[in-house]
N, C-alpha and C positions, 0 to 999 in steps of 0.2 A: 671360787671362781674357776671356770674352766675355759678352754679355748673356744667353746661353742658360741658364746656371746660375740667375741670379737670377730670370728669367722662369719657369722651371720650379719654382723654390721657391715663388714667388708663387702659382702655380697649384695646387701641392700644398697650401699653407697655406689657400688659398681653399676648396679641396675639404674640407679638414679642418673649416674653419669651417661649411661647409654641413652637414656630417654632424652635427657637435656641435649646431648651431642646431636641426636637426630633432629630435634627441634631446630637447633642452630643451622644444621645442614640444609634444612628446608625452609629457611627464613624467606627465601625468595621464590619458592614454589607456589605457583598459582593454585588456588583452592585448597592448599594444605591445611590440615587441622592439627594443631599441637597436641601433645599428650603430657600426662603427669604421672609419675611413679607413685603409688600409694602403698603404704606398708602397715603391717600390724605386728603386735608383739607376739611372743611365743612363751608358753608355760607348759611345763611337763604336766602330764596327767597325774592326778593324785587323788586319793580318797581322804575323807575327812576334812579338817580345817586346812585352809590354804593361806592363812594370814602371814605365815613365815616363809612362804615359798618364793624364791627369786625366780625371775624370768630367765629364759635361756637364749634370748636374742630377739631378732626381728626378721620378718619375712616379707617378700614382695606379695602384697595382696592382689593388685591389679594395676594395669597400665590404663588409666582413664583418659579417653580421647576427649579433647576439649573442642566443642563444636560452636564456639562463639563466632559472631560475624566478623569477617575480615574487612579491611579497608577496600574501597573500590577505586580502580585506576582506569581512566579513559584511554581508549586506543582508537586507531583509525580503521579497524576491521569490523564490519557490521556483524560478522559472525562470532565475535568475541562477546560472550553473554555472561553477565554476573547475576547471581541470585541474591536478592536482599530479603532474607527470611530463612525458614528452617527446611526448605525443600531440597531435593536432590534431583539432578538430571537422571532420567531413566534411560540407560544405555543397553544396547544389545550387540552381541558379537556375531560373526557370520553363522555360527552354530545355533543361534537363538538363546544363548545364555544371557540372563539379565544381570546387570550390575548397576551401581549408583555412584554418581560423581558430583563434585562441586566445581571442578575444573571446566570452565566454559570457553576454553580456547578451541573453537571449532573452525573447520574449513570444509570445502567441497571435494569429494573425490571424483575420479573421472566418470562415474556413473551418476553424479548429482546427488549423492547422499551426503548428509551433514555428519562429519565423523570427528573423533578425538581418540588419538591412540588406538586406531583400528576399530574403535567401538562406534556403533551407529546410533545417533540421537533418535529417540522415538517420540511419537506424538499422535494425536488424533487426526485422521484424514479429513478432507474437506469434500463436500459434494460438488462435483465438477459443474453441474448445472446451476445450482443455487448459490454456491460459495459458502454454504453454512457448515459449520464444524459438526462432524458426526461424534459428538461427545457421548461418553459412555461405551463406545466401541473398544476393541482391543488396540491399545497403542501399537504402532508399527513404525519401522524406520522412515524418516522423512527423506523424501527424494524430489529434487527440483527437476522439472522438464525444461529442456532447453529449446524445445520447438516453439515456432512463432505462434502468435494468436492471430486468427483471421479478422478481416475487416468486419465492421457492423455498421449498417446504414442507419441514419438518424431515424429514430422511431422503431428500431428493430429489437429493442430490449424486451418488448412485450409487457413492460411494467406500466400500470396505470399512472397516468400523469407524466409519463416520460415523453420523449419527443423534443420539442423545442419550447423552452420556458423563457419568456421575456417579461421582466418587471422593470418598469421605469416610471418616472414622475414627469408628467406633462404639465408645464407651467400654466395655471389657470389664467394668468395675466397676459398670455400671449395674444397676438393680434389674430383676427379671423381672416382667412384667405377667401376672397369672394368666390362664389360659384362660377362666375363668368371667367375666372382665371383658369385656363387650361393647365393641367398638371404636366410637368416635364421634369424628368429626373436630372436633366443637365441645367435646370434653371432653379436655383435655390430659392428664388422669390415665390415659387408655386407651392412650397411646402414649409412647414415650421422646422421639423427635425428629421434626422435620418440616423439609422444605426445598422450595422451589418453583423451577421453571424456566419460562421463556417459550418456547413452541413456536408454529410458524407453519403455517397450512394453505396450500393452493395459491393462494388469492387474497391471501396475505400477511396474513391476519387473525391476530391474536395470541390465544393461549390460555395459561392458567396451569395447568401440571401440577404437582400437589403430590404429594410422596412422604411417607408417614408410616411411621416405623421403630418396630418394637415388638419387644422382646426376649422370645423364647419361653421357656417353662419347659423345663429340661433334660429329656432323655428318661429314663424310668424305669430303663432298662438303659443304663449309660454306654457309649458307643462307644469303639472302639479303632481309630485314636487318637482322643482326645477332640475333640468338635466343639461349636460353639455356632451357634444359628440365630436369625436375625431375620426377622420378617415385614415385608413391604413392602406397604402399602396404597396405592392410587392413587386420585387424584381429578383431573378435568379440569374447570376452571372451576367448582369447587365441586361437581361431579357425581361420584358414585363410578364406578369403572370396574371391570368384572368381569375375571376373570383372562385371558379370551380377548381382552380389549381392548374389548368392547362396553360402551356406556353402560348402567348399570342404571337402571331406572325402573319405576313402577307401570303396569300394563295399563290400558286404557280402562275407565271405570266409568260406570255408569248410575245416577242418583239421581232419586228422585221428589220433587217439590215438596211441602213441608209447612210446618208452623209452626216446625220446628226444623231445624238444620242436619243434614244426612245424615252419618252415619259409615259409611264404606265401607272394607273391608279387601280388597285384591286381591293376587294372587301377583306376584312380580317378572317383569318382561318386559324386552325390549331396545328398547322404543320410545323415541324422543327426547324425546317430550313426552307429557303426560297430557291426554286429552281428556275432559272431564266433561260429559256430555249431561244436560240437565235436562228431565224430561218433565212435561207439564202434567197434574196430577191434578184440579185444580179450575179453574173459570172465573175465579176471582179471582186477582189478582197476589199473589205470595208472594216472599219473599226466600230464596234457596236458598244455604246455606253449604257450602262444599266445601273440605276440607283435604286436599291431596294429599301424602302422604309419598313423595317422588319425588326423583330426581336431576336432573330438568330442570323448568323452569318449567311449571306446569300451565296449560292453556287451557280455557276453559269455552265451550260453544256450546249454544244453545237448540235443542231438537228441534222438529220440525215442529208447528206449531200452538200453540207456547208462547211467550209474551212476558213473561218475569218482569221485575219492576221493576228488580232488580239481582241480579247474580251475584257472590258473594264467593268467589274462588278463590285461596287463599294457598299458595304453594309453600314448603315447609319445606326447610331444608338436610338433605341426606341424612345421617341420623345412626343408621341402623339396622343390622341385620346384613346389609344388602344389599351391604356392602363385601366384595369378595374380595381375595385377596392372593396374592403370590408370596413367595419366601423367598431369603435368602442365608445360606449356611453358611460358617463360618470353621473352619479347622483350629487346632491348639494354638499355631501360630505367628502367628495373627491374620491369616492370608491366606485369601481366598475360595477354596472348592473346589466343584467340580461345576457351574461357571458354564457356561451354554449357549455353544457356540463362536461362534454367529452372533448372540448377544445375545438379549434378551427382546423379542418382538414386541408393539408397541402399535398397535392398529388400530381407529380409529373411522370408521364409514361416513359418507358424505355426508349421509345422513338423520339421522345422529346429531348432526352439527354444525348442520344446518339453516340454513346461511348462504350456500348456493349454491356452496361449495367442493367439492373432491373428497374431503374427509375427511382423515384423518390415518392414516399408515401408516409407521412407522419402528421401528428397533431401539434398545432401551436396554441400555446396558453399564454393569455395576457392577464390573468386574474390577479396577478401580484402588482399590477400597475395602479397608479394613483394620479389624481389631478389636484395638486395643491398650489398655493400661490408662492412657490419656491422655484429655484432654477431647475431646468431640465437635467435629469441625471438617470443613468442606468444602474439599477440595483441588482438585477438578476439577468444573467444570460447564459443559459446552460442548454445543452443538448446531449443526447445519449449515443451518438455515432462516434466512430473512429476509424482510422485506417489500420492496416495490419501493422504488427510491431514485433521486435525481437527482445529477448530478455537482456536487460542492461544492468540489473542489480537486484538485490535482495535486502529486506529489512525484517527486523523482529520487533514486535510491540511489547510493551510491558506485560500484556496479558498472554504472551507467548505465541501470538499470531505470526506466522512466517508468511511474508508477502513477497511476490516477485513483481518487479518494476519493469515496464516495457517501454520501448522507444516511442510509442505513440501515446505516452502519458497515462496509460492504464496500469492498474495494479490488480493482481489476483491472489487471493488466499490460497496458500499451498497446503498448510497444515497448522495445527496448534500444538506447540511444545507442551508436554505434561511434566508435572513435578510430583515426586513421591515423598512423603513424610513417614516417620516412624514414631511409635510410642516411646521407645527406648533407643535413642540414636547411639548411645555408648555401647549398646549391645551389638552393633553391626560389626561385621567381620572385615578387617582391612585386607585388601587384595594387592595393594601396590599399584603403581600407575595412577595414583590419585583416584582410586575406586574402592568401593566397599560392596559387601554382599549382605543380603538378608540372612539373619540367623534366628535361631529359636529364642535368643535373648532379646533381640530387637523387635520381634513381633512382625506381623505382616505389613507390607507397605500400604499406605493410603495414597492413591493416585488421583490427582485432580488438576484442574487448570490453574495456572499461576493467579494468585490473588484469592484462591479459595482456601478456606481453612487456615492452617498455619504454613502453607507452602511458600508464601512470599511472592514477590514480584520479580520481573526480569528487567534488566538494563542492558540494552544493546550497545555494542562498540565500547564495552567495558569488561573488566576482568576483576575477580575477587582475589585480593592478595592473600598470602599466608597470614593466618591469625597469630602467629608467633610474635611475641613481644621480645625482640633481641636483647634489650637492655636487662629485662627481668631474667631471661635465661642465662645471661652472663653472670649475674649475681647468684642465681641458683647453682651455676657451675662452681663458683668459688666455695659456696656453702657445702656442696656435695664433696668437693675435694677435701675440705677441712674435716668433714665426717669420716671420710676414708682414712685420712691421716690419724684421727682420734681413735678409730677402731683398731688401726695397726698398733696404736700405743697399748691398748688392752691386751693384744697378743704379746706384746713385748713385755709388758708387766707380768703376765702369767708365766712366760718363759723365765723371767728373772726369779720368780718365786720358785719354780721347779728347780732351777739351778741352785738356789740356796738349799733346797731340801736335799739335793743330790750331794751338795758338799758338806752335809752334816756327817760327822764321823764320831 
């Protein structure tokens, strides 16, 4: 026996202690993957029979990385991302060098890039117009834009079936409103139900559109198959809306000043406001009282040469027969029939809104409505408009979609995080800072969306803990220490033998 065996054993035990110590040191390092020292025996080269050859020790064969899944811990940071699977985050440094990581402790830098240890997280970009991921393109650093998103008027998405969708159930058992009863939005006895929706103009201004549902008298001659019809009256911001979508209002009126308020009746018109001009009939000041039965607020202006002391122009709520309506007809099964394929057009001109916007022009859809013998309820009420908004937060879906959330309730797809997997993960080259590099032993990376292949899924507001089992490592530490002591004993024994030989005289 020589010193070689003992020395190699000490070296192997020391290497094992190094690996175990590194594992213990990184027991709390997010995304850390433990390692294991693996050894092989050593035999001297020989020719012929080797049955009587003793080994000459042990050597470190490799340090095998252990890529088992670590536990997941929840956090309050939406940019903390854990991978549940075999994938790696694809990172890029400012020079374009690619590396791979499991540490998902990300944050935004001053330029809006998602970073970790000065490395930029990469993913597939999104088409700004459609919001669709440009899958298959070269991944690039993900950057969030902090600019506002502009307003979009209702019906402005250009998507078929968008606009305003109203689905509700009208109770088939409700009473019929006689045709002789004039409709009035201020008199609930003239209609059965009402509901409202907020719609948006091109400036992002909000308007309240109200629907009034009124059950019609059945036809004198029953239809085959039997049907039931409801009238739908419309109002926008308390103003009635004609069947073609224009705002109903009184035409301009001219009143002469006198001792009593003028009473003027004029035919309906499509003006957005009522202009009441007061003409001077006498040289003395008089008070002109004007009451406009209109669907828009009345404005009063003095005619040339007249300076009345005061003008009283009170706009009343539209509550006359100016209200026009459309209708919804249901079959015997409570389903709507004869609905326009493209919806019912609602169009209010810019002059009608009088706020500098481009007006309103969108389609209304009632095809999800029903008439059953159950209580009135609204099941669907959506529209595709919104006001402008600022970025208020971000989120990451399990499939890697990064979305920006805005103050107007909208979300925008920003990019999709990609994950890379390797045929031989133990062949990856450790770089430090919780990163690895591709090597000839690992093979080329396979880059896919989360959930594809063996990449795994993402979990936002979570991190993957170190996969080191501290209890096991402490036991391994004791074992490695004993092995070191045992190998030192073989050296001590060899030294004793040599000393005995030296002492032979």
